TORMARRO-17741 format. One record per residue (C-alpha): residue number from 0; residue in three letters; x, y, z. Coordinates in Angstrom, 1 decimal, decimal comma, padded with zeros to 4 digits. Example, Ala and Ser with C-alpha at 12.3 -4.5 7.8 and 13.67 -1.06 7.14 Angstrom:
2
<node><num>0</num><residu>ALA</residu><xx>012,3</xx><yy>-004,5</yy><zz>007,8</zz></node>
<node><num>1</num><residu>SER</residu><xx>013,7</xx><yy>-001,1</yy><zz>007,1</zz></node>
***
This chain:
258
<node><num>0</num><residu>UNK</residu><xx>020,4</xx><yy>011,3</yy><zz>-014,2</zz></node>
<node><num>1</num><residu>UNK</residu><xx>023,7</xx><yy>010,9</yy><zz>-016,2</zz></node>
<node><num>2</num><residu>UNK</residu><xx>023,9</xx><yy>009,1</yy><zz>-019,6</zz></node>
<node><num>3</num><residu>UNK</residu><xx>025,5</xx><yy>006,0</yy><zz>-018,2</zz></node>
<node><num>4</num><residu>UNK</residu><xx>022,7</xx><yy>005,4</yy><zz>-015,6</zz></node>
<node><num>5</num><residu>UNK</residu><xx>020,2</xx><yy>006,1</yy><zz>-018,4</zz></node>
<node><num>6</num><residu>UNK</residu><xx>021,8</xx><yy>003,4</yy><zz>-020,5</zz></node>
<node><num>7</num><residu>UNK</residu><xx>021,8</xx><yy>000,9</yy><zz>-017,7</zz></node>
<node><num>8</num><residu>UNK</residu><xx>018,1</xx><yy>001,6</yy><zz>-017,0</zz></node>
<node><num>9</num><residu>UNK</residu><xx>017,2</xx><yy>001,2</yy><zz>-020,6</zz></node>
<node><num>10</num><residu>UNK</residu><xx>019,1</xx><yy>-002,1</yy><zz>-020,9</zz></node>
<node><num>11</num><residu>UNK</residu><xx>017,5</xx><yy>-003,4</yy><zz>-017,7</zz></node>
<node><num>12</num><residu>UNK</residu><xx>014,0</xx><yy>-002,5</yy><zz>-018,9</zz></node>
<node><num>13</num><residu>UNK</residu><xx>014,6</xx><yy>-004,0</yy><zz>-022,3</zz></node>
<node><num>14</num><residu>UNK</residu><xx>015,7</xx><yy>-007,3</yy><zz>-020,7</zz></node>
<node><num>15</num><residu>UNK</residu><xx>012,5</xx><yy>-007,4</yy><zz>-018,6</zz></node>
<node><num>16</num><residu>UNK</residu><xx>010,3</xx><yy>-006,7</yy><zz>-021,6</zz></node>
<node><num>17</num><residu>UNK</residu><xx>012,1</xx><yy>-009,3</yy><zz>-023,7</zz></node>
<node><num>18</num><residu>UNK</residu><xx>011,7</xx><yy>-011,9</yy><zz>-021,0</zz></node>
<node><num>19</num><residu>UNK</residu><xx>008,0</xx><yy>-011,1</yy><zz>-020,8</zz></node>
<node><num>20</num><residu>UNK</residu><xx>007,6</xx><yy>-011,5</yy><zz>-024,5</zz></node>
<node><num>21</num><residu>UNK</residu><xx>006,5</xx><yy>-007,8</yy><zz>-024,9</zz></node>
<node><num>22</num><residu>UNK</residu><xx>009,2</xx><yy>-007,2</yy><zz>-027,6</zz></node>
<node><num>23</num><residu>UNK</residu><xx>010,6</xx><yy>-009,7</yy><zz>-030,0</zz></node>
<node><num>24</num><residu>UNK</residu><xx>014,1</xx><yy>-011,0</yy><zz>-030,2</zz></node>
<node><num>25</num><residu>UNK</residu><xx>014,7</xx><yy>-009,3</yy><zz>-033,6</zz></node>
<node><num>26</num><residu>UNK</residu><xx>014,5</xx><yy>-005,8</yy><zz>-032,1</zz></node>
<node><num>27</num><residu>UNK</residu><xx>017,7</xx><yy>-003,9</yy><zz>-032,6</zz></node>
<node><num>28</num><residu>UNK</residu><xx>019,2</xx><yy>-001,9</yy><zz>-029,7</zz></node>
<node><num>29</num><residu>UNK</residu><xx>019,4</xx><yy>001,9</yy><zz>-030,2</zz></node>
<node><num>30</num><residu>UNK</residu><xx>022,9</xx><yy>003,1</yy><zz>-031,2</zz></node>
<node><num>31</num><residu>UNK</residu><xx>023,5</xx><yy>004,6</yy><zz>-027,7</zz></node>
<node><num>32</num><residu>UNK</residu><xx>022,8</xx><yy>001,2</yy><zz>-026,1</zz></node>
<node><num>33</num><residu>UNK</residu><xx>024,9</xx><yy>-000,7</yy><zz>-028,6</zz></node>
<node><num>34</num><residu>UNK</residu><xx>027,8</xx><yy>001,8</yy><zz>-028,0</zz></node>
<node><num>35</num><residu>UNK</residu><xx>027,5</xx><yy>001,2</yy><zz>-024,3</zz></node>
<node><num>36</num><residu>UNK</residu><xx>027,8</xx><yy>-002,6</yy><zz>-024,7</zz></node>
<node><num>37</num><residu>UNK</residu><xx>030,8</xx><yy>-002,1</yy><zz>-027,0</zz></node>
<node><num>38</num><residu>UNK</residu><xx>032,5</xx><yy>-000,1</yy><zz>-024,2</zz></node>
<node><num>39</num><residu>UNK</residu><xx>032,2</xx><yy>-003,0</yy><zz>-021,9</zz></node>
<node><num>40</num><residu>UNK</residu><xx>034,0</xx><yy>-005,5</yy><zz>-024,1</zz></node>
<node><num>41</num><residu>UNK</residu><xx>037,2</xx><yy>-007,0</yy><zz>-022,6</zz></node>
<node><num>42</num><residu>UNK</residu><xx>040,4</xx><yy>-005,3</yy><zz>-023,7</zz></node>
<node><num>43</num><residu>UNK</residu><xx>043,1</xx><yy>-007,4</yy><zz>-025,6</zz></node>
<node><num>44</num><residu>UNK</residu><xx>045,6</xx><yy>-006,4</yy><zz>-022,9</zz></node>
<node><num>45</num><residu>UNK</residu><xx>045,6</xx><yy>-004,9</yy><zz>-019,5</zz></node>
<node><num>46</num><residu>UNK</residu><xx>048,7</xx><yy>-003,0</yy><zz>-018,3</zz></node>
<node><num>47</num><residu>UNK</residu><xx>049,0</xx><yy>-002,2</yy><zz>-014,6</zz></node>
<node><num>48</num><residu>UNK</residu><xx>051,6</xx><yy>000,4</yy><zz>-013,4</zz></node>
<node><num>49</num><residu>UNK</residu><xx>052,8</xx><yy>-000,1</yy><zz>-009,8</zz></node>
<node><num>50</num><residu>UNK</residu><xx>055,9</xx><yy>-000,5</yy><zz>-007,7</zz></node>
<node><num>51</num><residu>UNK</residu><xx>057,3</xx><yy>-004,0</yy><zz>-007,3</zz></node>
<node><num>52</num><residu>UNK</residu><xx>060,5</xx><yy>-005,9</yy><zz>-006,5</zz></node>
<node><num>53</num><residu>UNK</residu><xx>062,7</xx><yy>-006,8</yy><zz>-009,5</zz></node>
<node><num>54</num><residu>UNK</residu><xx>065,5</xx><yy>-009,4</yy><zz>-009,4</zz></node>
<node><num>55</num><residu>UNK</residu><xx>068,2</xx><yy>-008,0</yy><zz>-011,7</zz></node>
<node><num>56</num><residu>UNK</residu><xx>070,4</xx><yy>-011,0</yy><zz>-011,2</zz></node>
<node><num>57</num><residu>UNK</residu><xx>072,5</xx><yy>-012,9</yy><zz>-008,6</zz></node>
<node><num>58</num><residu>UNK</residu><xx>069,6</xx><yy>-012,4</yy><zz>-006,1</zz></node>
<node><num>59</num><residu>UNK</residu><xx>070,1</xx><yy>-008,6</yy><zz>-006,3</zz></node>
<node><num>60</num><residu>UNK</residu><xx>066,6</xx><yy>-007,2</yy><zz>-005,7</zz></node>
<node><num>61</num><residu>UNK</residu><xx>065,7</xx><yy>-003,6</yy><zz>-006,5</zz></node>
<node><num>62</num><residu>UNK</residu><xx>062,4</xx><yy>-001,7</yy><zz>-006,0</zz></node>
<node><num>63</num><residu>UNK</residu><xx>061,1</xx><yy>-000,1</yy><zz>-009,2</zz></node>
<node><num>64</num><residu>UNK</residu><xx>057,9</xx><yy>000,9</yy><zz>-010,9</zz></node>
<node><num>65</num><residu>UNK</residu><xx>057,0</xx><yy>-001,8</yy><zz>-013,4</zz></node>
<node><num>66</num><residu>UNK</residu><xx>054,3</xx><yy>-003,0</yy><zz>-015,7</zz></node>
<node><num>67</num><residu>UNK</residu><xx>052,3</xx><yy>-006,0</yy><zz>-014,3</zz></node>
<node><num>68</num><residu>UNK</residu><xx>054,8</xx><yy>-006,6</yy><zz>-011,5</zz></node>
<node><num>69</num><residu>UNK</residu><xx>057,6</xx><yy>-007,7</yy><zz>-013,9</zz></node>
<node><num>70</num><residu>UNK</residu><xx>060,6</xx><yy>-006,4</yy><zz>-015,8</zz></node>
<node><num>71</num><residu>UNK</residu><xx>060,5</xx><yy>-006,1</yy><zz>-018,7</zz></node>
<node><num>72</num><residu>UNK</residu><xx>056,7</xx><yy>-005,7</yy><zz>-018,9</zz></node>
<node><num>73</num><residu>UNK</residu><xx>054,8</xx><yy>-008,5</yy><zz>-020,7</zz></node>
<node><num>74</num><residu>UNK</residu><xx>055,2</xx><yy>-009,0</yy><zz>-024,4</zz></node>
<node><num>75</num><residu>UNK</residu><xx>052,3</xx><yy>-007,3</yy><zz>-026,2</zz></node>
<node><num>76</num><residu>UNK</residu><xx>051,6</xx><yy>-009,0</yy><zz>-029,5</zz></node>
<node><num>77</num><residu>UNK</residu><xx>049,5</xx><yy>-007,1</yy><zz>-032,1</zz></node>
<node><num>78</num><residu>UNK</residu><xx>048,6</xx><yy>-007,7</yy><zz>-035,7</zz></node>
<node><num>79</num><residu>UNK</residu><xx>049,5</xx><yy>-005,0</yy><zz>-038,2</zz></node>
<node><num>80</num><residu>UNK</residu><xx>046,4</xx><yy>-003,0</yy><zz>-039,2</zz></node>
<node><num>81</num><residu>UNK</residu><xx>044,0</xx><yy>-004,7</yy><zz>-036,8</zz></node>
<node><num>82</num><residu>UNK</residu><xx>042,6</xx><yy>-002,4</yy><zz>-034,1</zz></node>
<node><num>83</num><residu>UNK</residu><xx>043,5</xx><yy>-003,3</yy><zz>-030,5</zz></node>
<node><num>84</num><residu>UNK</residu><xx>042,2</xx><yy>-002,1</yy><zz>-027,1</zz></node>
<node><num>85</num><residu>UNK</residu><xx>044,5</xx><yy>-001,7</yy><zz>-024,1</zz></node>
<node><num>86</num><residu>UNK</residu><xx>043,4</xx><yy>-000,8</yy><zz>-020,6</zz></node>
<node><num>87</num><residu>UNK</residu><xx>046,1</xx><yy>001,0</yy><zz>-018,5</zz></node>
<node><num>88</num><residu>UNK</residu><xx>045,7</xx><yy>001,1</yy><zz>-014,7</zz></node>
<node><num>89</num><residu>UNK</residu><xx>047,9</xx><yy>003,4</yy><zz>-012,7</zz></node>
<node><num>90</num><residu>UNK</residu><xx>048,3</xx><yy>002,3</yy><zz>-009,1</zz></node>
<node><num>91</num><residu>UNK</residu><xx>050,9</xx><yy>004,9</yy><zz>-008,3</zz></node>
<node><num>92</num><residu>UNK</residu><xx>050,6</xx><yy>008,4</yy><zz>-006,8</zz></node>
<node><num>93</num><residu>UNK</residu><xx>051,8</xx><yy>010,1</yy><zz>-009,9</zz></node>
<node><num>94</num><residu>UNK</residu><xx>050,0</xx><yy>010,7</yy><zz>-013,2</zz></node>
<node><num>95</num><residu>UNK</residu><xx>051,5</xx><yy>008,6</yy><zz>-015,9</zz></node>
<node><num>96</num><residu>UNK</residu><xx>052,0</xx><yy>008,4</yy><zz>-019,7</zz></node>
<node><num>97</num><residu>UNK</residu><xx>052,4</xx><yy>005,1</yy><zz>-021,5</zz></node>
<node><num>98</num><residu>UNK</residu><xx>054,1</xx><yy>005,7</yy><zz>-024,9</zz></node>
<node><num>99</num><residu>UNK</residu><xx>054,0</xx><yy>003,4</yy><zz>-027,9</zz></node>
<node><num>100</num><residu>UNK</residu><xx>057,6</xx><yy>003,8</yy><zz>-029,1</zz></node>
<node><num>101</num><residu>UNK</residu><xx>058,0</xx><yy>003,6</yy><zz>-032,9</zz></node>
<node><num>102</num><residu>UNK</residu><xx>054,3</xx><yy>003,3</yy><zz>-033,8</zz></node>
<node><num>103</num><residu>UNK</residu><xx>052,3</xx><yy>005,5</yy><zz>-036,1</zz></node>
<node><num>104</num><residu>UNK</residu><xx>049,3</xx><yy>006,3</yy><zz>-033,8</zz></node>
<node><num>105</num><residu>UNK</residu><xx>047,3</xx><yy>009,5</yy><zz>-033,2</zz></node>
<node><num>106</num><residu>UNK</residu><xx>048,3</xx><yy>012,0</yy><zz>-030,5</zz></node>
<node><num>107</num><residu>UNK</residu><xx>045,4</xx><yy>011,2</yy><zz>-028,2</zz></node>
<node><num>108</num><residu>UNK</residu><xx>046,7</xx><yy>007,7</yy><zz>-027,6</zz></node>
<node><num>109</num><residu>UNK</residu><xx>050,5</xx><yy>008,1</yy><zz>-028,4</zz></node>
<node><num>110</num><residu>UNK</residu><xx>051,4</xx><yy>008,5</yy><zz>-024,7</zz></node>
<node><num>111</num><residu>UNK</residu><xx>053,3</xx><yy>011,8</yy><zz>-024,9</zz></node>
<node><num>112</num><residu>UNK</residu><xx>052,1</xx><yy>014,8</yy><zz>-022,9</zz></node>
<node><num>113</num><residu>UNK</residu><xx>053,8</xx><yy>017,1</yy><zz>-025,3</zz></node>
<node><num>114</num><residu>UNK</residu><xx>051,7</xx><yy>015,7</yy><zz>-028,1</zz></node>
<node><num>115</num><residu>UNK</residu><xx>048,5</xx><yy>016,3</yy><zz>-026,1</zz></node>
<node><num>116</num><residu>UNK</residu><xx>047,9</xx><yy>012,7</yy><zz>-024,8</zz></node>
<node><num>117</num><residu>UNK</residu><xx>045,8</xx><yy>012,7</yy><zz>-021,6</zz></node>
<node><num>118</num><residu>UNK</residu><xx>047,6</xx><yy>011,4</yy><zz>-018,5</zz></node>
<node><num>119</num><residu>UNK</residu><xx>046,6</xx><yy>008,2</yy><zz>-016,8</zz></node>
<node><num>120</num><residu>UNK</residu><xx>045,5</xx><yy>009,7</yy><zz>-013,5</zz></node>
<node><num>121</num><residu>UNK</residu><xx>047,1</xx><yy>008,6</yy><zz>-010,2</zz></node>
<node><num>122</num><residu>UNK</residu><xx>045,1</xx><yy>005,5</yy><zz>-009,0</zz></node>
<node><num>123</num><residu>UNK</residu><xx>043,0</xx><yy>005,8</yy><zz>-012,1</zz></node>
<node><num>124</num><residu>UNK</residu><xx>042,5</xx><yy>004,0</yy><zz>-015,5</zz></node>
<node><num>125</num><residu>UNK</residu><xx>042,6</xx><yy>004,9</yy><zz>-019,2</zz></node>
<node><num>126</num><residu>UNK</residu><xx>041,2</xx><yy>002,7</yy><zz>-021,9</zz></node>
<node><num>127</num><residu>UNK</residu><xx>042,6</xx><yy>003,3</yy><zz>-025,4</zz></node>
<node><num>128</num><residu>UNK</residu><xx>042,0</xx><yy>001,8</yy><zz>-028,9</zz></node>
<node><num>129</num><residu>UNK</residu><xx>044,4</xx><yy>002,2</yy><zz>-031,8</zz></node>
<node><num>130</num><residu>UNK</residu><xx>045,6</xx><yy>000,4</yy><zz>-035,0</zz></node>
<node><num>131</num><residu>UNK</residu><xx>049,2</xx><yy>-000,9</yy><zz>-034,6</zz></node>
<node><num>132</num><residu>UNK</residu><xx>051,6</xx><yy>-000,1</yy><zz>-037,4</zz></node>
<node><num>133</num><residu>UNK</residu><xx>054,2</xx><yy>-000,6</yy><zz>-038,9</zz></node>
<node><num>134</num><residu>UNK</residu><xx>055,1</xx><yy>-004,2</yy><zz>-038,4</zz></node>
<node><num>135</num><residu>UNK</residu><xx>058,2</xx><yy>-005,1</yy><zz>-036,4</zz></node>
<node><num>136</num><residu>UNK</residu><xx>059,7</xx><yy>-005,0</yy><zz>-032,9</zz></node>
<node><num>137</num><residu>UNK</residu><xx>058,7</xx><yy>-002,0</yy><zz>-030,8</zz></node>
<node><num>138</num><residu>UNK</residu><xx>058,6</xx><yy>-000,9</yy><zz>-027,2</zz></node>
<node><num>139</num><residu>UNK</residu><xx>056,1</xx><yy>000,6</yy><zz>-024,8</zz></node>
<node><num>140</num><residu>UNK</residu><xx>057,5</xx><yy>002,7</yy><zz>-022,0</zz></node>
<node><num>141</num><residu>UNK</residu><xx>056,8</xx><yy>005,6</yy><zz>-019,7</zz></node>
<node><num>142</num><residu>UNK</residu><xx>057,0</xx><yy>009,1</yy><zz>-021,1</zz></node>
<node><num>143</num><residu>UNK</residu><xx>057,3</xx><yy>011,0</yy><zz>-017,8</zz></node>
<node><num>144</num><residu>UNK</residu><xx>060,3</xx><yy>013,2</yy><zz>-017,5</zz></node>
<node><num>145</num><residu>UNK</residu><xx>062,6</xx><yy>012,1</yy><zz>-014,7</zz></node>
<node><num>146</num><residu>UNK</residu><xx>064,6</xx><yy>015,3</yy><zz>-014,3</zz></node>
<node><num>147</num><residu>UNK</residu><xx>067,0</xx><yy>014,8</yy><zz>-011,4</zz></node>
<node><num>148</num><residu>UNK</residu><xx>064,9</xx><yy>011,9</yy><zz>-009,9</zz></node>
<node><num>149</num><residu>UNK</residu><xx>066,8</xx><yy>008,7</yy><zz>-010,6</zz></node>
<node><num>150</num><residu>UNK</residu><xx>063,8</xx><yy>006,6</yy><zz>-009,5</zz></node>
<node><num>151</num><residu>UNK</residu><xx>061,3</xx><yy>008,2</yy><zz>-012,0</zz></node>
<node><num>152</num><residu>UNK</residu><xx>060,7</xx><yy>008,1</yy><zz>-015,7</zz></node>
<node><num>153</num><residu>UNK</residu><xx>062,8</xx><yy>005,6</yy><zz>-017,7</zz></node>
<node><num>154</num><residu>UNK</residu><xx>065,2</xx><yy>005,2</yy><zz>-014,7</zz></node>
<node><num>155</num><residu>UNK</residu><xx>062,4</xx><yy>002,9</yy><zz>-013,3</zz></node>
<node><num>156</num><residu>UNK</residu><xx>061,4</xx><yy>-000,4</yy><zz>-014,8</zz></node>
<node><num>157</num><residu>UNK</residu><xx>058,6</xx><yy>000,9</yy><zz>-017,0</zz></node>
<node><num>158</num><residu>UNK</residu><xx>059,4</xx><yy>-000,7</yy><zz>-020,3</zz></node>
<node><num>159</num><residu>UNK</residu><xx>058,1</xx><yy>-003,7</yy><zz>-022,2</zz></node>
<node><num>160</num><residu>UNK</residu><xx>058,4</xx><yy>-005,2</yy><zz>-025,7</zz></node>
<node><num>161</num><residu>UNK</residu><xx>055,8</xx><yy>-005,0</yy><zz>-028,5</zz></node>
<node><num>162</num><residu>UNK</residu><xx>055,7</xx><yy>-007,2</yy><zz>-031,5</zz></node>
<node><num>163</num><residu>UNK</residu><xx>053,5</xx><yy>-006,3</yy><zz>-034,4</zz></node>
<node><num>164</num><residu>UNK</residu><xx>053,0</xx><yy>-009,2</yy><zz>-036,7</zz></node>
<node><num>165</num><residu>UNK</residu><xx>053,2</xx><yy>-008,2</yy><zz>-040,3</zz></node>
<node><num>166</num><residu>UNK</residu><xx>050,1</xx><yy>-008,5</yy><zz>-042,5</zz></node>
<node><num>167</num><residu>UNK</residu><xx>052,1</xx><yy>-010,0</yy><zz>-045,3</zz></node>
<node><num>168</num><residu>UNK</residu><xx>055,3</xx><yy>-012,2</yy><zz>-045,4</zz></node>
<node><num>169</num><residu>UNK</residu><xx>055,7</xx><yy>-013,1</yy><zz>-041,7</zz></node>
<node><num>170</num><residu>UNK</residu><xx>058,9</xx><yy>-015,0</yy><zz>-042,4</zz></node>
<node><num>171</num><residu>UNK</residu><xx>060,0</xx><yy>-018,5</yy><zz>-041,4</zz></node>
<node><num>172</num><residu>UNK</residu><xx>061,8</xx><yy>-019,2</yy><zz>-038,1</zz></node>
<node><num>173</num><residu>UNK</residu><xx>062,1</xx><yy>-021,9</yy><zz>-035,5</zz></node>
<node><num>174</num><residu>UNK</residu><xx>061,5</xx><yy>-019,8</yy><zz>-032,4</zz></node>
<node><num>175</num><residu>UNK</residu><xx>061,4</xx><yy>-016,1</yy><zz>-031,3</zz></node>
<node><num>176</num><residu>UNK</residu><xx>063,6</xx><yy>-014,5</yy><zz>-028,7</zz></node>
<node><num>177</num><residu>UNK</residu><xx>062,8</xx><yy>-011,0</yy><zz>-027,6</zz></node>
<node><num>178</num><residu>UNK</residu><xx>065,6</xx><yy>-009,2</yy><zz>-025,7</zz></node>
<node><num>179</num><residu>UNK</residu><xx>065,3</xx><yy>-006,0</yy><zz>-023,5</zz></node>
<node><num>180</num><residu>UNK</residu><xx>068,5</xx><yy>-004,7</yy><zz>-022,0</zz></node>
<node><num>181</num><residu>UNK</residu><xx>068,5</xx><yy>-002,0</yy><zz>-019,4</zz></node>
<node><num>182</num><residu>UNK</residu><xx>070,7</xx><yy>-000,6</yy><zz>-016,6</zz></node>
<node><num>183</num><residu>UNK</residu><xx>069,4</xx><yy>-000,2</yy><zz>-013,1</zz></node>
<node><num>184</num><residu>UNK</residu><xx>070,5</xx><yy>001,9</yy><zz>-010,2</zz></node>
<node><num>185</num><residu>UNK</residu><xx>072,0</xx><yy>004,9</yy><zz>-012,1</zz></node>
<node><num>186</num><residu>UNK</residu><xx>074,1</xx><yy>007,5</yy><zz>-010,4</zz></node>
<node><num>187</num><residu>UNK</residu><xx>075,3</xx><yy>011,1</yy><zz>-010,9</zz></node>
<node><num>188</num><residu>UNK</residu><xx>078,9</xx><yy>011,7</yy><zz>-011,9</zz></node>
<node><num>189</num><residu>UNK</residu><xx>081,0</xx><yy>014,7</yy><zz>-011,0</zz></node>
<node><num>190</num><residu>UNK</residu><xx>083,6</xx><yy>013,8</yy><zz>-013,6</zz></node>
<node><num>191</num><residu>UNK</residu><xx>086,9</xx><yy>012,1</yy><zz>-013,3</zz></node>
<node><num>192</num><residu>UNK</residu><xx>086,5</xx><yy>009,7</yy><zz>-016,2</zz></node>
<node><num>193</num><residu>UNK</residu><xx>086,5</xx><yy>012,3</yy><zz>-018,9</zz></node>
<node><num>194</num><residu>UNK</residu><xx>086,9</xx><yy>016,1</yy><zz>-019,2</zz></node>
<node><num>195</num><residu>UNK</residu><xx>083,7</xx><yy>017,9</yy><zz>-018,5</zz></node>
<node><num>196</num><residu>UNK</residu><xx>084,0</xx><yy>020,1</yy><zz>-021,5</zz></node>
<node><num>197</num><residu>UNK</residu><xx>084,6</xx><yy>017,3</yy><zz>-024,0</zz></node>
<node><num>198</num><residu>UNK</residu><xx>081,4</xx><yy>018,2</yy><zz>-025,9</zz></node>
<node><num>199</num><residu>UNK</residu><xx>082,2</xx><yy>021,9</yy><zz>-026,1</zz></node>
<node><num>200</num><residu>UNK</residu><xx>082,7</xx><yy>022,9</yy><zz>-029,8</zz></node>
<node><num>201</num><residu>UNK</residu><xx>085,8</xx><yy>024,6</yy><zz>-030,9</zz></node>
<node><num>202</num><residu>UNK</residu><xx>083,7</xx><yy>027,5</yy><zz>-032,2</zz></node>
<node><num>203</num><residu>UNK</residu><xx>080,5</xx><yy>028,5</yy><zz>-030,4</zz></node>
<node><num>204</num><residu>UNK</residu><xx>077,3</xx><yy>029,3</yy><zz>-032,3</zz></node>
<node><num>205</num><residu>UNK</residu><xx>075,9</xx><yy>032,4</yy><zz>-030,5</zz></node>
<node><num>206</num><residu>UNK</residu><xx>072,3</xx><yy>031,7</yy><zz>-031,5</zz></node>
<node><num>207</num><residu>UNK</residu><xx>072,4</xx><yy>028,1</yy><zz>-030,0</zz></node>
<node><num>208</num><residu>UNK</residu><xx>074,2</xx><yy>029,3</yy><zz>-026,9</zz></node>
<node><num>209</num><residu>UNK</residu><xx>071,5</xx><yy>032,0</yy><zz>-026,4</zz></node>
<node><num>210</num><residu>UNK</residu><xx>068,7</xx><yy>029,5</yy><zz>-026,9</zz></node>
<node><num>211</num><residu>UNK</residu><xx>070,3</xx><yy>027,1</yy><zz>-024,4</zz></node>
<node><num>212</num><residu>UNK</residu><xx>070,7</xx><yy>029,8</yy><zz>-021,8</zz></node>
<node><num>213</num><residu>UNK</residu><xx>067,1</xx><yy>030,9</yy><zz>-022,3</zz></node>
<node><num>214</num><residu>UNK</residu><xx>065,9</xx><yy>027,3</yy><zz>-021,9</zz></node>
<node><num>215</num><residu>UNK</residu><xx>067,9</xx><yy>026,9</yy><zz>-018,7</zz></node>
<node><num>216</num><residu>UNK</residu><xx>066,5</xx><yy>030,1</yy><zz>-017,2</zz></node>
<node><num>217</num><residu>UNK</residu><xx>063,0</xx><yy>028,7</yy><zz>-017,9</zz></node>
<node><num>218</num><residu>UNK</residu><xx>063,9</xx><yy>025,4</yy><zz>-016,1</zz></node>
<node><num>219</num><residu>UNK</residu><xx>065,4</xx><yy>027,3</yy><zz>-013,1</zz></node>
<node><num>220</num><residu>UNK</residu><xx>062,2</xx><yy>029,3</yy><zz>-012,9</zz></node>
<node><num>221</num><residu>UNK</residu><xx>060,2</xx><yy>026,0</yy><zz>-012,6</zz></node>
<node><num>222</num><residu>UNK</residu><xx>062,5</xx><yy>024,9</yy><zz>-009,7</zz></node>
<node><num>223</num><residu>UNK</residu><xx>064,7</xx><yy>022,5</yy><zz>-011,7</zz></node>
<node><num>224</num><residu>UNK</residu><xx>068,3</xx><yy>022,2</yy><zz>-010,5</zz></node>
<node><num>225</num><residu>UNK</residu><xx>071,0</xx><yy>023,8</yy><zz>-012,6</zz></node>
<node><num>226</num><residu>UNK</residu><xx>072,9</xx><yy>021,4</yy><zz>-014,9</zz></node>
<node><num>227</num><residu>UNK</residu><xx>070,1</xx><yy>019,1</yy><zz>-016,2</zz></node>
<node><num>228</num><residu>UNK</residu><xx>068,0</xx><yy>018,6</yy><zz>-019,3</zz></node>
<node><num>229</num><residu>UNK</residu><xx>068,4</xx><yy>021,6</yy><zz>-021,6</zz></node>
<node><num>230</num><residu>UNK</residu><xx>071,6</xx><yy>023,1</yy><zz>-020,1</zz></node>
<node><num>231</num><residu>UNK</residu><xx>074,1</xx><yy>024,2</yy><zz>-022,8</zz></node>
<node><num>232</num><residu>UNK</residu><xx>077,5</xx><yy>022,6</yy><zz>-022,6</zz></node>
<node><num>233</num><residu>UNK</residu><xx>079,1</xx><yy>025,7</yy><zz>-021,2</zz></node>
<node><num>234</num><residu>UNK</residu><xx>076,9</xx><yy>025,6</yy><zz>-018,1</zz></node>
<node><num>235</num><residu>UNK</residu><xx>076,9</xx><yy>021,9</yy><zz>-017,4</zz></node>
<node><num>236</num><residu>UNK</residu><xx>078,1</xx><yy>021,3</yy><zz>-013,8</zz></node>
<node><num>237</num><residu>UNK</residu><xx>077,4</xx><yy>017,6</yy><zz>-013,6</zz></node>
<node><num>238</num><residu>UNK</residu><xx>076,4</xx><yy>014,8</yy><zz>-016,0</zz></node>
<node><num>239</num><residu>UNK</residu><xx>073,6</xx><yy>012,3</yy><zz>-015,6</zz></node>
<node><num>240</num><residu>UNK</residu><xx>074,0</xx><yy>008,6</yy><zz>-016,2</zz></node>
<node><num>241</num><residu>UNK</residu><xx>071,2</xx><yy>007,8</yy><zz>-018,6</zz></node>
<node><num>242</num><residu>UNK</residu><xx>069,4</xx><yy>004,5</yy><zz>-018,7</zz></node>
<node><num>243</num><residu>UNK</residu><xx>070,4</xx><yy>002,1</yy><zz>-021,4</zz></node>
<node><num>244</num><residu>UNK</residu><xx>067,5</xx><yy>000,9</yy><zz>-023,5</zz></node>
<node><num>245</num><residu>UNK</residu><xx>068,6</xx><yy>-000,9</yy><zz>-026,6</zz></node>
<node><num>246</num><residu>UNK</residu><xx>066,2</xx><yy>-002,2</yy><zz>-029,2</zz></node>
<node><num>247</num><residu>UNK</residu><xx>067,2</xx><yy>-005,8</yy><zz>-029,6</zz></node>
<node><num>248</num><residu>UNK</residu><xx>066,3</xx><yy>-007,7</yy><zz>-032,8</zz></node>
<node><num>249</num><residu>UNK</residu><xx>063,8</xx><yy>-010,5</yy><zz>-033,2</zz></node>
<node><num>250</num><residu>UNK</residu><xx>066,0</xx><yy>-013,5</yy><zz>-033,5</zz></node>
<node><num>251</num><residu>UNK</residu><xx>065,2</xx><yy>-016,3</yy><zz>-035,9</zz></node>
<node><num>252</num><residu>UNK</residu><xx>067,3</xx><yy>-019,4</yy><zz>-035,6</zz></node>
<node><num>253</num><residu>UNK</residu><xx>067,3</xx><yy>-020,1</yy><zz>-039,3</zz></node>
<node><num>254</num><residu>UNK</residu><xx>069,3</xx><yy>-017,0</yy><zz>-039,9</zz></node>
<node><num>255</num><residu>UNK</residu><xx>066,5</xx><yy>-014,6</yy><zz>-040,6</zz></node>
<node><num>256</num><residu>UNK</residu><xx>066,7</xx><yy>-011,3</yy><zz>-038,7</zz></node>
<node><num>257</num><residu>UNK</residu><xx>064,0</xx><yy>-008,6</yy><zz>-038,7</zz></node>
***
């Protein structure tokens, strides 16, 4: 019998004994049972990752992976220094990472695979608890690499605003306006608007060029197309339109800006 079933059985038996008056109401639950109850408390926020229709203006509808069926994702409001629990559901066929942009959190919840954060499994769920800091306007977004897939990663609609209320000096304002600006439907460019070697330095640094070529060989070995990600400028054959994601300020109508 696994530990979860054992806890359930213990709690059920304890309830029966309490109802029968065998044990008194002052009996404290063992640590394991108390921990199990804590695990079942409702999270402050639930984020659900799945494909949905997004109206980007003038009745122009696009299909994108979003948070909670909307773009941007819902505003998550935290308090500086107060632990928060977030439940992340992944309804897609691809393992996901939800990254807390600009926050000082531990690698196990940061939402970056390169830092060692566990993936949210496809059609699975991950429940995390962390302490938000520092105060200010931040973002949460996917940390999956898109590569050449213009429907994946941050080319999708997976971004939402976070506001961490400061512990001290919250400021005075009449209202809050949170802005998230993003471009949809990116495309590849074969040039024409600018020279393809405009980033090539006048004098090449041999060590950097060798490192770039080595990185590209590694990507090619993994099946990535030539010309993306870590390609040095001398070997770029096409450029990628990157999604625009600008961190807009928290607007205070009395003239305060933070």
